[in-house]
PDB file of N, H, CA, C and O in Angstrom:
ATOM      1  N   MET A   1     175.224  83.175 125.570  1.00  0.00           N
ATOM      2  CA  MET A   1     176.135  83.620 124.536  1.00  0.00           C
ATOM      3  C   MET A   1     177.541  83.762 125.104  1.00  0.00           C
ATOM      4  O   MET A   1     177.733  84.239 126.223  1.00  0.00           O
ATOM      5  N   ALA A   2     178.496  83.346 124.325  1.00  0.00           N
ATOM      6  H   ALA A   2     178.339  82.959 123.416  1.00  0.00           H
ATOM      7  CA  ALA A   2     179.893  83.464 124.737  1.00  0.00           C
ATOM      8  C   ALA A   2     180.397  84.879 124.490  1.00  0.00           C
ATOM      9  O   ALA A   2     179.894  85.590 123.620  1.00  0.00           O
ATOM     10  N   VAL A   3     181.376  85.267 125.251  1.00  0.00           N
ATOM     11  H   VAL A   3     181.784  84.689 125.957  1.00  0.00           H
ATOM     12  CA  VAL A   3     182.004  86.576 125.099  1.00  0.00           C
ATOM     13  C   VAL A   3     183.480  86.346 124.841  1.00  0.00           C
ATOM     14  O   VAL A   3     184.126  85.564 125.539  1.00  0.00           O
ATOM     15  N   VAL A   4     184.013  87.030 123.834  1.00  0.00           N
ATOM     16  H   VAL A   4     183.488  87.665 123.267  1.00  0.00           H
ATOM     17  CA  VAL A   4     185.420  86.893 123.477  1.00  0.00           C
ATOM     18  C   VAL A   4     186.051  88.276 123.513  1.00  0.00           C
ATOM     19  O   VAL A   4     185.481  89.239 123.001  1.00  0.00           O
ATOM     20  N   THR A   5     187.213  88.370 124.113  1.00  0.00           N
ATOM     21  H   THR A   5     187.676  87.588 124.529  1.00  0.00           H
ATOM     22  CA  THR A   5     187.958  89.615 124.143  1.00  0.00           C
ATOM     23  C   THR A   5     189.191  89.437 123.269  1.00  0.00           C
ATOM     24  O   THR A   5     189.926  88.460 123.413  1.00  0.00           O
ATOM     25  N   VAL A   6     189.413  90.372 122.372  1.00  0.00           N
ATOM     26  H   VAL A   6     188.816  91.166 122.255  1.00  0.00           H
ATOM     27  CA  VAL A   6     190.591  90.324 121.506  1.00  0.00           C
ATOM     28  C   VAL A   6     191.546  91.412 121.973  1.00  0.00           C
ATOM     29  O   VAL A   6     191.227  92.600 121.925  1.00  0.00           O
ATOM     30  N   ARG A   7     192.696  90.999 122.415  1.00  0.00           N
ATOM     31  H   ARG A   7     192.955  90.034 122.454  1.00  0.00           H
ATOM     32  CA  ARG A   7     193.696  91.952 122.911  1.00  0.00           C
ATOM     33  C   ARG A   7     194.759  92.200 121.850  1.00  0.00           C
ATOM     34  O   ARG A   7     194.935  91.407 120.925  1.00  0.00           O
ATOM     35  N   ASN A   8     195.448  93.296 122.000  1.00  0.00           N
ATOM     36  H   ASN A   8     195.304  93.940 122.751  1.00  0.00           H
ATOM     37  CA  ASN A   8     196.590  93.653 121.157  1.00  0.00           C
ATOM     38  C   ASN A   8     196.227  93.767 119.675  1.00  0.00           C
ATOM     39  O   ASN A   8     197.036  93.426 118.812  1.00  0.00           O
ATOM     40  N   LEU A   9     195.022  94.242 119.378  1.00  0.00           N
ATOM     41  H   LEU A   9     194.365  94.519 120.080  1.00  0.00           H
ATOM     42  CA  LEU A   9     194.604  94.485 118.011  1.00  0.00           C
ATOM     43  C   LEU A   9     195.218  95.804 117.569  1.00  0.00           C
ATOM     44  O   LEU A   9     195.079  96.817 118.254  1.00  0.00           O
ATOM     45  N   SER A  10     195.887  95.795 116.443  1.00  0.00           N
ATOM     46  H   SER A  10     196.000  94.972 115.887  1.00  0.00           H
ATOM     47  CA  SER A  10     196.551  97.025 115.992  1.00  0.00           C
ATOM     48  C   SER A  10     195.507  98.081 115.637  1.00  0.00           C
ATOM     49  O   SER A  10     194.375  97.760 115.274  1.00  0.00           O
ATOM     50  N   GLU A  11     195.910  99.340 115.751  1.00  0.00           N
ATOM     51  H   GLU A  11     196.829  99.601 116.046  1.00  0.00           H
ATOM     52  CA  GLU A  11     195.018 100.450 115.400  1.00  0.00           C
ATOM     53  C   GLU A  11     194.613 100.364 113.932  1.00  0.00           C
ATOM     54  O   GLU A  11     193.473 100.665 113.576  1.00  0.00           O
ATOM     55  N   GLU A  12     195.542  99.956 113.094  1.00  0.00           N
ATOM     56  H   GLU A  12     196.467  99.711 113.384  1.00  0.00           H
ATOM     57  CA  GLU A  12     195.264  99.831 111.664  1.00  0.00           C
ATOM     58  C   GLU A  12     194.161  98.799 111.420  1.00  0.00           C
ATOM     59  O   GLU A  12     193.245  99.043 110.636  1.00  0.00           O
ATOM     60  N   THR A  13     194.246  97.661 112.083  1.00  0.00           N
ATOM     61  H   THR A  13     194.990  97.462 112.721  1.00  0.00           H
ATOM     62  CA  THR A  13     193.229  96.624 111.943  1.00  0.00           C
ATOM     63  C   THR A  13     191.889  97.098 112.483  1.00  0.00           C
ATOM     64  O   THR A  13     190.846  96.848 111.878  1.00  0.00           O
ATOM     65  N   HIS A  14     191.918  97.777 113.614  1.00  0.00           N
ATOM     66  H   HIS A  14     192.766  97.980 114.104  1.00  0.00           H
ATOM     67  CA  HIS A  14     190.680  98.283 114.205  1.00  0.00           C
ATOM     68  C   HIS A  14     190.008  99.295 113.282  1.00  0.00           C
ATOM     69  O   HIS A  14     188.790  99.260 113.104  1.00  0.00           O
ATOM     70  N   ARG A  15     190.796 100.198 112.694  1.00  0.00           N
ATOM     71  H   ARG A  15     191.785 100.226 112.839  1.00  0.00           H
ATOM     72  CA  ARG A  15     190.237 101.173 111.745  1.00  0.00           C
ATOM     73  C   ARG A  15     189.637 100.466 110.529  1.00  0.00           C
ATOM     74  O   ARG A  15     188.567 100.846 110.054  1.00  0.00           O
ATOM     75  N   ALA A  16     190.324  99.438 110.027  1.00  0.00           N
ATOM     76  H   ALA A  16     191.193  99.129 110.413  1.00  0.00           H
ATOM     77  CA  ALA A  16     189.825  98.690 108.865  1.00  0.00           C
ATOM     78  C   ALA A  16     188.518  97.978 109.198  1.00  0.00           C
ATOM     79  O   ALA A  16     187.607  97.925 108.371  1.00  0.00           O
ATOM     80  N   LEU A  17     188.427  97.433 110.404  1.00  0.00           N
ATOM     81  H   LEU A  17     189.166  97.476 111.075  1.00  0.00           H
ATOM     82  CA  LEU A  17     187.185  96.777 110.831  1.00  0.00           C
ATOM     83  C   LEU A  17     186.038  97.782 110.920  1.00  0.00           C
ATOM     84  O   LEU A  17     184.920  97.491 110.497  1.00  0.00           O
ATOM     85  N   LYS A  18     186.317  98.966 111.470  1.00  0.00           N
ATOM     86  H   LYS A  18     187.226  99.203 111.814  1.00  0.00           H
ATOM     87  CA  LYS A  18     185.289  99.995 111.588  1.00  0.00           C
ATOM     88  C   LYS A  18     184.823 100.452 110.206  1.00  0.00           C
ATOM     89  O   LYS A  18     183.631 100.670 109.994  1.00  0.00           O
ATOM     90  N   LEU A  19     185.751 100.597 109.274  1.00  0.00           N
ATOM     91  H   LEU A  19     186.720 100.420 109.446  1.00  0.00           H
ATOM     92  CA  LEU A  19     185.413 101.003 107.912  1.00  0.00           C
ATOM     93  C   LEU A  19     184.568  99.933 107.225  1.00  0.00           C
ATOM     94  O   LEU A  19     183.553 100.234 106.598  1.00  0.00           O
ATOM     95  N   ARG A  20     184.998  98.697 107.351  1.00  0.00           N
ATOM     96  H   ARG A  20     185.823  98.452 107.861  1.00  0.00           H
ATOM     97  CA  ARG A  20     184.257  97.587 106.748  1.00  0.00           C
ATOM     98  C   ARG A  20     182.845  97.496 107.325  1.00  0.00           C
ATOM     99  O   ARG A  20     181.884  97.266 106.592  1.00  0.00           O
ATOM    100  N   ALA A  21     182.726  97.673 108.626  1.00  0.00           N
ATOM    101  H   ALA A  21     183.507  97.860 109.222  1.00  0.00           H
ATOM    102  CA  ALA A  21     181.410  97.639 109.283  1.00  0.00           C
ATOM    103  C   ALA A  21     180.518  98.749 108.740  1.00  0.00           C
ATOM    104  O   ALA A  21     179.341  98.522 108.459  1.00  0.00           O
ATOM    105  N   ALA A  22     181.067  99.931 108.594  1.00  0.00           N
ATOM    106  H   ALA A  22     182.023 100.116 108.822  1.00  0.00           H
ATOM    107  CA  ALA A  22     180.292 101.052 108.068  1.00  0.00           C
ATOM    108  C   ALA A  22     179.830 100.773 106.638  1.00  0.00           C
ATOM    109  O   ALA A  22     178.706 101.114 106.272  1.00  0.00           O
ATOM    110  N   GLN A  23     180.688 100.158 105.835  1.00  0.00           N
ATOM    111  H   GLN A  23     181.601  99.881 106.132  1.00  0.00           H
ATOM    112  CA  GLN A  23     180.327  99.820 104.456  1.00  0.00           C
ATOM    113  C   GLN A  23     179.172  98.825 104.396  1.00  0.00           C
ATOM    114  O   GLN A  23     178.378  98.842 103.455  1.00  0.00           O
ATOM    115  N   HIS A  24     179.083  97.967 105.396  1.00  0.00           N
ATOM    116  H   HIS A  24     179.728  97.953 106.161  1.00  0.00           H
ATOM    117  CA  HIS A  24     178.015  96.965 105.442  1.00  0.00           C
ATOM    118  C   HIS A  24     176.835  97.416 106.300  1.00  0.00           C
ATOM    119  O   HIS A  24     175.873  96.667 106.468  1.00  0.00           O
ATOM    120  N   GLY A  25     176.897  98.615 106.839  1.00  0.00           N
ATOM    121  H   GLY A  25     177.679  99.224 106.703  1.00  0.00           H
ATOM    122  CA  GLY A  25     175.805  99.140 107.640  1.00  0.00           C
ATOM    123  C   GLY A  25     175.625  98.421 108.973  1.00  0.00           C
ATOM    124  O   GLY A  25     174.505  98.262 109.458  1.00  0.00           O
ATOM    125  N   ARG A  26     176.736  97.989 109.555  1.00  0.00           N
ATOM    126  H   ARG A  26     177.646  98.118 109.161  1.00  0.00           H
ATOM    127  CA  ARG A  26     176.700  97.266 110.831  1.00  0.00           C
ATOM    128  C   ARG A  26     177.614  97.952 111.834  1.00  0.00           C
ATOM    129  O   ARG A  26     178.451  98.785 111.486  1.00  0.00           O
ATOM    130  N   SER A  27     177.423  97.570 113.090  1.00  0.00           N
ATOM    131  H   SER A  27     176.744  96.894 113.373  1.00  0.00           H
ATOM    132  CA  SER A  27     178.366  98.016 114.115  1.00  0.00           C
ATOM    133  C   SER A  27     179.661  97.218 113.936  1.00  0.00           C
ATOM    134  O   SER A  27     179.681  96.182 113.273  1.00  0.00           O
ATOM    135  N   THR A  28     180.726  97.718 114.534  1.00  0.00           N
ATOM    136  H   THR A  28     180.709  98.561 115.073  1.00  0.00           H
ATOM    137  CA  THR A  28     182.000  97.000 114.456  1.00  0.00           C
ATOM    138  C   THR A  28     181.865  95.611 115.079  1.00  0.00           C
ATOM    139  O   THR A  28     182.392  94.632 114.550  1.00  0.00           O
ATOM    140  N   GLU A  29     181.164  95.533 116.193  1.00  0.00           N
ATOM    141  H   GLU A  29     180.735  96.328 116.623  1.00  0.00           H
ATOM    142  CA  GLU A  29     180.971  94.243 116.854  1.00  0.00           C
ATOM    143  C   GLU A  29     180.195  93.276 115.971  1.00  0.00           C
ATOM    144  O   GLU A  29     180.548  92.100 115.885  1.00  0.00           O
ATOM    145  N   ALA A  30     179.141  93.754 115.315  1.00  0.00           N
ATOM    146  H   ALA A  30     178.854  94.709 115.385  1.00  0.00           H
ATOM    147  CA  ALA A  30     178.358  92.893 114.425  1.00  0.00           C
ATOM    148  C   ALA A  30     179.203  92.444 113.233  1.00  0.00           C
ATOM    149  O   ALA A  30     179.085  91.307 112.776  1.00  0.00           O
ATOM    150  N   GLU A  31     180.041  93.326 112.739  1.00  0.00           N
ATOM    151  H   GLU A  31     180.137  94.250 113.110  1.00  0.00           H
ATOM    152  CA  GLU A  31     180.916  92.980 111.611  1.00  0.00           C
ATOM    153  C   GLU A  31     181.910  91.899 112.014  1.00  0.00           C
ATOM    154  O   GLU A  31     182.157  90.967 111.248  1.00  0.00           O
ATOM    155  N   ILE A  32     182.475  92.013 113.197  1.00  0.00           N
ATOM    156  H   ILE A  32     182.275  92.769 113.819  1.00  0.00           H
ATOM    157  CA  ILE A  32     183.423  90.996 113.682  1.00  0.00           C
ATOM    158  C   ILE A  32     182.710  89.656 113.821  1.00  0.00           C
ATOM    159  O   ILE A  32     183.272  88.621 113.462  1.00  0.00           O
ATOM    160  N   ARG A  33     181.467  89.657 114.343  1.00  0.00           N
ATOM    161  H   ARG A  33     181.011  90.497 114.635  1.00  0.00           H
ATOM    162  CA  ARG A  33     180.693  88.409 114.450  1.00  0.00           C
ATOM    163  C   ARG A  33     180.485  87.789 113.068  1.00  0.00           C
ATOM    164  O   ARG A  33     180.616  86.576 112.905  1.00  0.00           O
ATOM    165  N   GLU A  34     180.165  88.609 112.087  1.00  0.00           N
ATOM    166  H   GLU A  34     180.058  89.595 112.220  1.00  0.00           H
ATOM    167  CA  GLU A  34     179.938  88.102 110.727  1.00  0.00           C
ATOM    168  C   GLU A  34     181.213  87.525 110.133  1.00  0.00           C
ATOM    169  O   GLU A  34     181.178  86.474 109.494  1.00  0.00           O
ATOM    170  N   ILE A  35     182.332  88.196 110.337  1.00  0.00           N
ATOM    171  H   ILE A  35     182.361  89.050 110.857  1.00  0.00           H
ATOM    172  CA  ILE A  35     183.623  87.708 109.836  1.00  0.00           C
ATOM    173  C   ILE A  35     183.947  86.358 110.462  1.00  0.00           C
ATOM    174  O   ILE A  35     184.356  85.429 109.766  1.00  0.00           O
ATOM    175  N   LEU A  36     183.764  86.250 111.773  1.00  0.00           N
ATOM    176  H   LEU A  36     183.431  87.004 112.339  1.00  0.00           H
ATOM    177  CA  LEU A  36     184.057  84.988 112.463  1.00  0.00           C
ATOM    178  C   LEU A  36     183.118  83.876 111.996  1.00  0.00           C
ATOM    179  O   LEU A  36     183.554  82.744 111.787  1.00  0.00           O
ATOM    180  N   LYS A  37     181.834  84.193 111.831  1.00  0.00           N
ATOM    181  H   LYS A  37     181.480  85.113 112.001  1.00  0.00           H
ATOM    182  CA  LYS A  37     180.867  83.190 111.380  1.00  0.00           C
ATOM    183  C   LYS A  37     181.246  82.660 110.002  1.00  0.00           C
ATOM    184  O   LYS A  37     181.225  81.451 109.773  1.00  0.00           O
ATOM    185  N   GLU A  38     181.589  83.557 109.090  1.00  0.00           N
ATOM    186  H   GLU A  38     181.606  84.539 109.276  1.00  0.00           H
ATOM    187  CA  GLU A  38     181.976  83.138 107.744  1.00  0.00           C
ATOM    188  C   GLU A  38     183.268  82.318 107.757  1.00  0.00           C
ATOM    189  O   GLU A  38     183.448  81.426 106.929  1.00  0.00           O
ATOM    190  N   ALA A  39     184.158  82.621 108.692  1.00  0.00           N
ATOM    191  H   ALA A  39     184.011  83.346 109.365  1.00  0.00           H
ATOM    192  CA  ALA A  39     185.420  81.891 108.766  1.00  0.00           C
ATOM    193  C   ALA A  39     185.215  80.439 109.203  1.00  0.00           C
ATOM    194  O   ALA A  39     185.891  79.535 108.713  1.00  0.00           O
ATOM    195  N   VAL A  40     184.289  80.227 110.116  1.00  0.00           N
ATOM    196  H   VAL A  40     183.739  80.961 110.514  1.00  0.00           H
ATOM    197  CA  VAL A  40     184.111  78.873 110.644  1.00  0.00           C
ATOM    198  C   VAL A  40     182.933  78.127 110.023  1.00  0.00           C
ATOM    199  O   VAL A  40     182.852  76.903 110.133  1.00  0.00           O
ATOM    200  N   ARG A  41     182.018  78.850 109.370  1.00  0.00           N
ATOM    201  H   ARG A  41     182.084  79.844 109.280  1.00  0.00           H
ATOM    202  CA  ARG A  41     180.857  78.230 108.730  1.00  0.00           C
ATOM    203  C   ARG A  41     180.661  78.814 107.338  1.00  0.00           C
ATOM    204  O   ARG A  41     179.701  79.547 107.104  1.00  0.00           O
ATOM    205  N   PRO A  42     181.570  78.493 106.405  1.00  0.00           N
ATOM    206  CA  PRO A  42     181.463  79.074 105.069  1.00  0.00           C
ATOM    207  C   PRO A  42     180.181  78.633 104.358  1.00  0.00           C
ATOM    208  O   PRO A  42     179.660  77.548 104.616  1.00  0.00           O
ATOM    209  N   LYS A  43     179.688  79.476 103.471  1.00  0.00           N
ATOM    210  H   LYS A  43     180.111  80.357 103.261  1.00  0.00           H
ATOM    211  CA  LYS A  43     178.444  79.186 102.756  1.00  0.00           C
ATOM    212  C   LYS A  43     178.557  77.906 101.930  1.00  0.00           C
ATOM    213  O   LYS A  43     177.560  77.211 101.735  1.00  0.00           O
ATOM    214  N   LEU A  44     179.745  77.588 101.448  1.00  0.00           N
ATOM    215  H   LEU A  44     180.555  78.153 101.607  1.00  0.00           H
ATOM    216  CA  LEU A  44     179.926  76.423 100.593  1.00  0.00           C
ATOM    217  C   LEU A  44     180.316  75.171 101.372  1.00  0.00           C
ATOM    218  O   LEU A  44     180.838  74.216 100.795  1.00  0.00           O
ATOM    219  N   ARG A  45     180.063  75.174 102.689  1.00  0.00           N
ATOM    220  H   ARG A  45     179.639  75.949 103.157  1.00  0.00           H
ATOM    221  CA  ARG A  45     180.440  74.016 103.495  1.00  0.00           C
ATOM    222  C   ARG A  45     179.589  72.806 103.120  1.00  0.00           C
ATOM    223  O   ARG A  45     178.483  72.946 102.598  1.00  0.00           O
ATOM    224  N   LEU A  46     180.111  71.644 103.390  1.00  0.00           N
ATOM    225  H   LEU A  46     181.010  71.531 103.814  1.00  0.00           H
ATOM    226  CA  LEU A  46     179.408  70.399 103.139  1.00  0.00           C
ATOM    227  C   LEU A  46     178.297  70.234 104.162  1.00  0.00           C
ATOM    228  O   LEU A  46     178.539  70.277 105.368  1.00  0.00           O
ATOM    229  N   LYS A  47     177.092  70.048 103.677  1.00  0.00           N
ATOM    230  H   LYS A  47     176.895  70.013 102.697  1.00  0.00           H
ATOM    231  CA  LYS A  47     175.942  69.824 104.554  1.00  0.00           C
ATOM    232  C   LYS A  47     175.516  68.373 104.361  1.00  0.00           C
ATOM    233  O   LYS A  47     175.034  68.001 103.291  1.00  0.00           O
ATOM    234  N   ILE A  48     175.691  67.563 105.384  1.00  0.00           N
ATOM    235  H   ILE A  48     176.083  67.865 106.253  1.00  0.00           H
ATOM    236  CA  ILE A  48     175.508  66.124 105.260  1.00  0.00           C
ATOM    237  C   ILE A  48     174.083  65.760 104.846  1.00  0.00           C
ATOM    238  O   ILE A  48     173.904  64.843 104.046  1.00  0.00           O
ATOM    239  N   GLY A  49     173.083  66.438 105.356  1.00  0.00           N
ATOM    240  H   GLY A  49     173.229  67.183 106.006  1.00  0.00           H
ATOM    241  CA  GLY A  49     171.702  66.137 104.984  1.00  0.00           C
ATOM    242  C   GLY A  49     171.457  66.365 103.502  1.00  0.00           C
ATOM    243  O   GLY A  49     170.814  65.547 102.843  1.00  0.00           O
ATOM    244  N   SER A  50     171.961  67.462 102.981  1.00  0.00           N
ATOM    245  H   SER A  50     172.483  68.126 103.517  1.00  0.00           H
ATOM    246  CA  SER A  50     171.809  67.764 101.554  1.00  0.00           C
ATOM    247  C   SER A  50     172.552  66.747 100.704  1.00  0.00           C
ATOM    248  O   SER A  50     172.059  66.321  99.659  1.00  0.00           O
ATOM    249  N   GLU A  51     173.737  66.361 101.153  1.00  0.00           N
ATOM    250  H   GLU A  51     174.138  66.707 102.001  1.00  0.00           H
ATOM    251  CA  GLU A  51     174.516  65.372 100.404  1.00  0.00           C
ATOM    252  C   GLU A  51     173.807  64.021 100.378  1.00  0.00           C
ATOM    253  O   GLU A  51     173.803  63.342  99.351  1.00  0.00           O
ATOM    254  N   LEU A  52     173.210  63.629 101.501  1.00  0.00           N
ATOM    255  H   LEU A  52     173.214  64.181 102.335  1.00  0.00           H
ATOM    256  CA  LEU A  52     172.483  62.359 101.534  1.00  0.00           C
ATOM    257  C   LEU A  52     171.262  62.405 100.618  1.00  0.00           C
ATOM    258  O   LEU A  52     170.962  61.420  99.944  1.00  0.00           O
ATOM    259  N   ALA A  53     170.564  63.522 100.586  1.00  0.00           N
ATOM    260  H   ALA A  53     170.808  64.322 101.134  1.00  0.00           H
ATOM    261  CA  ALA A  53     169.411  63.655  99.700  1.00  0.00           C
ATOM    262  C   ALA A  53     169.844  63.575  98.240  1.00  0.00           C
ATOM    263  O   ALA A  53     169.164  62.948  97.428  1.00  0.00           O
ATOM    264  N   THR A  54     170.962  64.201  97.900  1.00  0.00           N
ATOM    265  H   THR A  54     171.514  64.711  98.559  1.00  0.00           H
ATOM    266  CA  THR A  54     171.487  64.144  96.535  1.00  0.00           C
ATOM    267  C   THR A  54     171.852  62.710  96.172  1.00  0.00           C
ATOM    268  O   THR A  54     171.548  62.249  95.072  1.00  0.00           O
ATOM    269  N   LEU A  55     172.492  62.017  97.081  1.00  0.00           N
ATOM    270  H   LEU A  55     172.738  62.391  97.974  1.00  0.00           H
ATOM    271  CA  LEU A  55     172.866  60.623  96.842  1.00  0.00           C
ATOM    272  C   LEU A  55     171.629  59.762  96.620  1.00  0.00           C
ATOM    273  O   LEU A  55     171.608  58.926  95.717  1.00  0.00           O
ATOM    274  N   LYS A  56     170.610  59.960  97.432  1.00  0.00           N
ATOM    275  H   LYS A  56     170.628  60.639  98.166  1.00  0.00           H
ATOM    276  CA  LYS A  56     169.365  59.201  97.286  1.00  0.00           C
ATOM    277  C   LYS A  56     168.744  59.446  95.919  1.00  0.00           C
ATOM    278  O   LYS A  56     168.259  58.515  95.276  1.00  0.00           O
ATOM    279  N   ASN A  57     168.760  60.701  95.477  1.00  0.00           N
ATOM    280  H   ASN A  57     169.154  61.457  96.000  1.00  0.00           H
ATOM    281  CA  ASN A  57     168.160  61.047  94.190  1.00  0.00           C
ATOM    282  C   ASN A  57     168.901  60.423  93.010  1.00  0.00           C
ATOM    283  O   ASN A  57     168.309  60.212  91.952  1.00  0.00           O
ATOM    284  N   ARG A  58     170.187  60.126  93.181  1.00  0.00           N
ATOM    285  H   ARG A  58     170.668  60.297  94.041  1.00  0.00           H
ATOM    286  CA  ARG A  58     170.947  59.475  92.114  1.00  0.00           C
ATOM    287  C   ARG A  58     170.458  58.052  91.865  1.00  0.00           C
ATOM    288  O   ARG A  58     170.581  57.526  90.759  1.00  0.00           O
ATOM    289  N   PHE A  59     169.911  57.446  92.895  1.00  0.00           N
ATOM    290  H   PHE A  59     169.811  57.874  93.793  1.00  0.00           H
ATOM    291  CA  PHE A  59     169.511  56.047  92.805  1.00  0.00           C
ATOM    292  C   PHE A  59     168.001  55.876  92.751  1.00  0.00           C
ATOM    293  O   PHE A  59     167.475  54.861  93.209  1.00  0.00           O
ATOM    294  N   VAL A  60     167.297  56.861  92.196  1.00  0.00           N
ATOM    295  H   VAL A  60     167.724  57.685  91.824  1.00  0.00           H
ATOM    296  CA  VAL A  60     165.841  56.776  92.064  1.00  0.00           C
ATOM    297  C   VAL A  60     165.510  55.565  91.204  1.00  0.00           C
ATOM    298  O   VAL A  60     166.138  55.329  90.172  1.00  0.00           O
ATOM    299  N   GLY A  61     164.540  54.820  91.631  1.00  0.00           N
ATOM    300  H   GLY A  61     164.030  55.011  92.469  1.00  0.00           H
ATOM    301  CA  GLY A  61     164.124  53.638  90.877  1.00  0.00           C
ATOM    302  C   GLY A  61     164.699  52.348  91.417  1.00  0.00           C
ATOM    303  O   GLY A  61     164.163  51.274  91.143  1.00  0.00           O
ATOM    304  N   LEU A  62     165.757  52.427  92.166  1.00  0.00           N
ATOM    305  H   LEU A  62     166.192  53.299  92.389  1.00  0.00           H
ATOM    306  CA  LEU A  62     166.319  51.226  92.776  1.00  0.00           C
ATOM    307  C   LEU A  62     165.564  50.946  94.065  1.00  0.00           C
ATOM    308  O   LEU A  62     165.203  51.871  94.793  1.00  0.00           O
ATOM    309  N   ASP A  63     165.329  49.686  94.343  1.00  0.00           N
ATOM    310  H   ASP A  63     165.623  48.935  93.752  1.00  0.00           H
ATOM    311  CA  ASP A  63     164.582  49.312  95.538  1.00  0.00           C
ATOM    312  C   ASP A  63     165.553  48.877  96.622  1.00  0.00           C
ATOM    313  O   ASP A  63     166.178  47.821  96.524  1.00  0.00           O
ATOM    314  N   PHE A  64     165.673  49.687  97.641  1.00  0.00           N
ATOM    315  H   PHE A  64     165.165  50.545  97.721  1.00  0.00           H
ATOM    316  CA  PHE A  64     166.551  49.361  98.751  1.00  0.00           C
ATOM    317  C   PHE A  64     165.779  48.781  99.923  1.00  0.00           C
ATOM    318  O   PHE A  64     166.315  48.668 101.025  1.00  0.00           O
ATOM    319  N   ALA A  65     164.530  48.414  99.697  1.00  0.00           N
ATOM    320  H   ALA A  65     164.094  48.506  98.802  1.00  0.00           H
ATOM    321  CA  ALA A  65     163.715  47.876 100.781  1.00  0.00           C
ATOM    322  C   ALA A  65     164.297  46.537 101.236  1.00  0.00           C
ATOM    323  O   ALA A  65     164.647  45.683 100.422  1.00  0.00           O
ATOM    324  N   SER A  66     164.387  46.385 102.502  1.00  0.00           N
ATOM    325  H   SER A  66     164.103  47.079 103.163  1.00  0.00           H
ATOM    326  CA  SER A  66     164.852  45.119 103.057  1.00  0.00           C
ATOM    327  C   SER A  66     164.041  44.841 104.309  1.00  0.00           C
ATOM    328  O   SER A  66     163.514  45.754 104.945  1.00  0.00           O
ATOM    329  N   THR A  67     163.954  43.591 104.642  1.00  0.00           N
ATOM    330  H   THR A  67     164.382  42.850 104.125  1.00  0.00           H
ATOM    331  CA  THR A  67     163.214  43.242 105.846  1.00  0.00           C
ATOM    332  C   THR A  67     164.193  43.035 106.982  1.00  0.00           C
ATOM    333  O   THR A  67     165.276  42.479 106.799  1.00  0.00           O
ATOM    334  N   ARG A  68     163.803  43.481 108.130  1.00  0.00           N
ATOM    335  H   ARG A  68     162.924  43.932 108.279  1.00  0.00           H
ATOM    336  CA  ARG A  68     164.652  43.375 109.308  1.00  0.00           C
ATOM    337  C   ARG A  68     164.473  42.011 109.935  1.00  0.00           C
ATOM    338  O   ARG A  68     163.355  41.510 110.048  1.00  0.00           O
ATOM    339  N   ASP A  69     165.565  41.419 110.335  1.00  0.00           N
ATOM    340  H   ASP A  69     166.474  41.826 110.243  1.00  0.00           H
ATOM    341  CA  ASP A  69     165.517  40.155 111.059  1.00  0.00           C
ATOM    342  C   ASP A  69     164.893  40.432 112.422  1.00  0.00           C
ATOM    343  O   ASP A  69     165.428  41.223 113.198  1.00  0.00           O
ATOM    344  N   GLN A  70     163.779  39.796 112.715  1.00  0.00           N
ATOM    345  H   GLN A  70     163.344  39.154 112.085  1.00  0.00           H
ATOM    346  CA  GLN A  70     163.028  40.067 113.935  1.00  0.00           C
ATOM    347  C   GLN A  70     163.539  39.311 115.155  1.00  0.00           C
ATOM    348  O   GLN A  70     163.053  39.536 116.264  1.00  0.00           O
ATOM    349  N   LYS A  71     164.512  38.418 114.971  1.00  0.00           N
ATOM    350  H   LYS A  71     164.906  38.236 114.070  1.00  0.00           H
ATOM    351  CA  LYS A  71     165.044  37.673 116.108  1.00  0.00           C
ATOM    352  C   LYS A  71     165.801  38.622 117.041  1.00  0.00           C
ATOM    353  O   LYS A  71     166.453  39.560 116.584  1.00  0.00           O
ATOM    354  N   PRO A  72     165.710  38.375 118.337  1.00  0.00           N
ATOM    355  CA  PRO A  72     166.463  39.227 119.275  1.00  0.00           C
ATOM    356  C   PRO A  72     167.972  39.090 119.033  1.00  0.00           C
ATOM    357  O   PRO A  72     168.467  38.016 118.690  1.00  0.00           O
ATOM    358  N   ALA A  73     168.669  40.176 119.215  1.00  0.00           N
ATOM    359  H   ALA A  73     168.267  41.049 119.494  1.00  0.00           H
ATOM    360  CA  ALA A  73     170.120  40.164 119.046  1.00  0.00           C
ATOM    361  C   ALA A  73     170.751  39.360 120.175  1.00  0.00           C
ATOM    362  O   ALA A  73     170.290  39.394 121.316  1.00  0.00           O
ATOM    363  N   GLU A  74     171.806  38.643 119.838  1.00  0.00           N
ATOM    364  H   GLU A  74     172.180  38.616 118.911  1.00  0.00           H
ATOM    365  CA  GLU A  74     172.546  37.889 120.856  1.00  0.00           C
ATOM    366  C   GLU A  74     173.512  38.835 121.559  1.00  0.00           C
ATOM    367  O   GLU A  74     174.155  39.656 120.904  1.00  0.00           O
ATOM    368  N   PRO A  75     173.625  38.736 122.867  1.00  0.00           N
ATOM    369  CA  PRO A  75     174.563  39.611 123.581  1.00  0.00           C
ATOM    370  C   PRO A  75     176.005  39.279 123.196  1.00  0.00           C
ATOM    371  O   PRO A  75     176.326  38.138 122.865  1.00  0.00           O
ATOM    372  N   ALA A  76     176.847  40.271 123.245  1.00  0.00           N
ATOM    373  H   ALA A  76     176.587  41.198 123.513  1.00  0.00           H
ATOM    374  CA  ALA A  76     178.265  40.083 122.936  1.00  0.00           C
ATOM    375  C   ALA A  76     178.916  39.275 124.043  1.00  0.00           C
ATOM    376  O   ALA A  76     178.575  39.407 125.218  1.00  0.00           O
ATOM    377  N   VAL A  77     179.861  38.435 123.642  1.00  0.00           N
ATOM    378  H   VAL A  77     180.138  38.327 122.687  1.00  0.00           H
ATOM    379  CA  VAL A  77     180.611  37.629 124.598  1.00  0.00           C
ATOM    380  C   VAL A  77     182.061  38.075 124.565  1.00  0.00           C
ATOM    381  O   VAL A  77     182.691  38.067 123.507  1.00  0.00           O
ATOM    382  N   PHE A  78     182.592  38.462 125.708  1.00  0.00           N
ATOM    383  H   PHE A  78     182.081  38.469 126.567  1.00  0.00           H
ATOM    384  CA  PHE A  78     183.965  38.921 125.801  1.00  0.00           C
ATOM    385  C   PHE A  78     184.735  37.950 126.683  1.00  0.00           C
ATOM    386  O   PHE A  78     184.655  38.018 127.909  1.00  0.00           O
ATOM    387  N   GLU A  79     185.464  37.067 126.069  1.00  0.00           N
ATOM    388  H   GLU A  79     185.529  37.012 125.073  1.00  0.00           H
ATOM    389  CA  GLU A  79     186.231  36.074 126.844  1.00  0.00           C
ATOM    390  C   GLU A  79     187.680  36.121 126.455  1.00  0.00           C
ATOM    391  O   GLU A  79     188.489  35.365 126.992  1.00  0.00           O
TER     392      GLU A  79
END
């Protein structure tokens, strides 16, 4: 786990964090972790797997089956 030190935090901000933590029934440290997590990983973020599943469901009934060319790939030539 990483450790982060925040310096020069105003007393007003620290008091507000402690109050907010108490309102949520958490320690100040746990509250800060939650705030940071929500800032960088919002609940409404785009989840690529979910988006791909939604896209697939839009095209239900279409046949995307294709056969793979079984011949070996030719090596690239750089001249």
